[in-house]
C-alpha positions as CSV (number, residue, x, y, z in Angstrom):
1,M,0.4,-11.1,-2.9
2,T,-1.1,-12.7,-6.0
3,G,-4.5,-13.5,-7.6
4,E,-7.8,-12.3,-6.3
5,A,-6.2,-10.9,-3.1
6,A,-3.8,-8.8,-5.2
7,L,-6.6,-7.5,-7.4
8,K,-8.7,-6.5,-4.4
9,A,-5.7,-4.8,-2.7
10,A,-4.9,-2.9,-5.9
11,E,-8.5,-1.7,-6.2
12,Q,-8.6,-0.5,-2.6
13,M,-5.2,1.2,-2.9
14,A,-6.4,3.1,-6.0
15,R,-9.2,4.5,-3.8
16,E,-7.2,5.0,-0.6
17,L,-3.9,6.3,-1.9
18,P,-3.9,10.0,-2.3
19,Y,-0.8,11.4,-3.9
20,P,0.5,14.0,-1.4
21,A,0.1,17.5,-2.8
22,E,3.6,18.5,-1.6
23,A,5.1,15.5,-3.4
24,I,3.3,16.5,-6.6
25,E,4.5,20.1,-6.3
26,R,8.1,18.8,-5.8
27,G,7.8,16.3,-8.6
28,L,8.5,13.3,-6.3
29,E,8.0,9.7,-7.6
30,G,9.0,6.4,-6.2
31,E,8.0,3.0,-5.0
32,A,7.6,1.8,-1.4
33,L,7.4,-1.9,-0.4
34,V,5.0,-2.4,2.5
35,L,4.8,-5.6,4.5
36,L,1.1,-6.3,5.5
37,F,0.0,-8.4,8.4
38,L,-3.6,-9.6,8.0
39,D,-6.2,-11.1,10.3
40,R,-8.4,-14.0,9.4
41,G,-11.0,-11.7,8.0
42,G,-8.5,-10.2,5.5
43,N,-8.1,-6.9,7.3
44,V,-4.8,-5.3,7.8
45,I,-3.8,-5.3,11.5
46,A,-0.3,-3.9,11.0
47,A,1.9,-2.6,8.2
48,R,5.5,-1.7,8.1
49,L,7.9,-0.3,5.5
50,E,10.2,-2.9,4.1
51,S,11.8,-0.7,1.4
52,G,11.3,3.1,1.1
53,S,10.7,5.1,-2.0
54,G,13.5,7.5,-1.1
55,H,10.9,10.2,0.0
56,A,9.5,10.1,3.6
57,I,6.3,11.9,2.4
58,L,5.5,9.1,-0.1
59,D,6.4,6.3,2.4
60,E,4.0,7.8,5.0
61,A,1.2,8.0,2.4
62,A,1.8,4.4,1.4
63,L,1.7,3.2,5.0
64,R,-1.5,5.2,5.7
65,A,-3.3,3.7,2.7
66,A,-2.1,0.2,3.3
67,R,-3.4,0.3,6.8
68,Q,-6.9,1.0,5.4
69,L,-7.1,-2.3,3.4
70,H,-9.9,-4.6,4.5
71,S,-12.0,-7.6,3.6
72,L,-9.3,-9.1,1.4
73,P,-10.2,-12.7,0.2
74,D,-9.6,-15.7,2.4
75,S,-6.9,-16.8,0.0
76,A,-4.8,-13.8,1.0
77,P,-1.7,-14.8,3.0
78,R,-1.5,-13.6,6.6
79,E,1.7,-11.7,5.7
80,A,2.2,-10.2,2.2
81,L,4.5,-7.7,0.5
82,L,2.6,-4.9,-1.4
83,P,4.5,-2.6,-3.8
84,V,3.0,0.9,-3.7
85,R,3.9,3.1,-6.7
86,F,3.8,6.8,-7.0
87,R,4.1,8.0,-10.6
88,L,3.3,11.5,-11.9
89,R,1.6,11.6,-15.3
């Protein structure tokens, strides 16, 4: 995903992606790659994990948040890969 669609997805993910408390306590970090399927309105109708973070709890959080994406621009492709990063500060 690139351009305006990527920016809007990133903004929404920042709001929708809670870092699981258990993962924070355990010091877990990682990156999941999620494949999104969008309808014509730019809403996610399905999402699946293409590449896991190595931690099921992070992968599940990434999928939950990705499924909440909506109203992405018309320029968004109907299928798109979205990297979801979990980093402790």
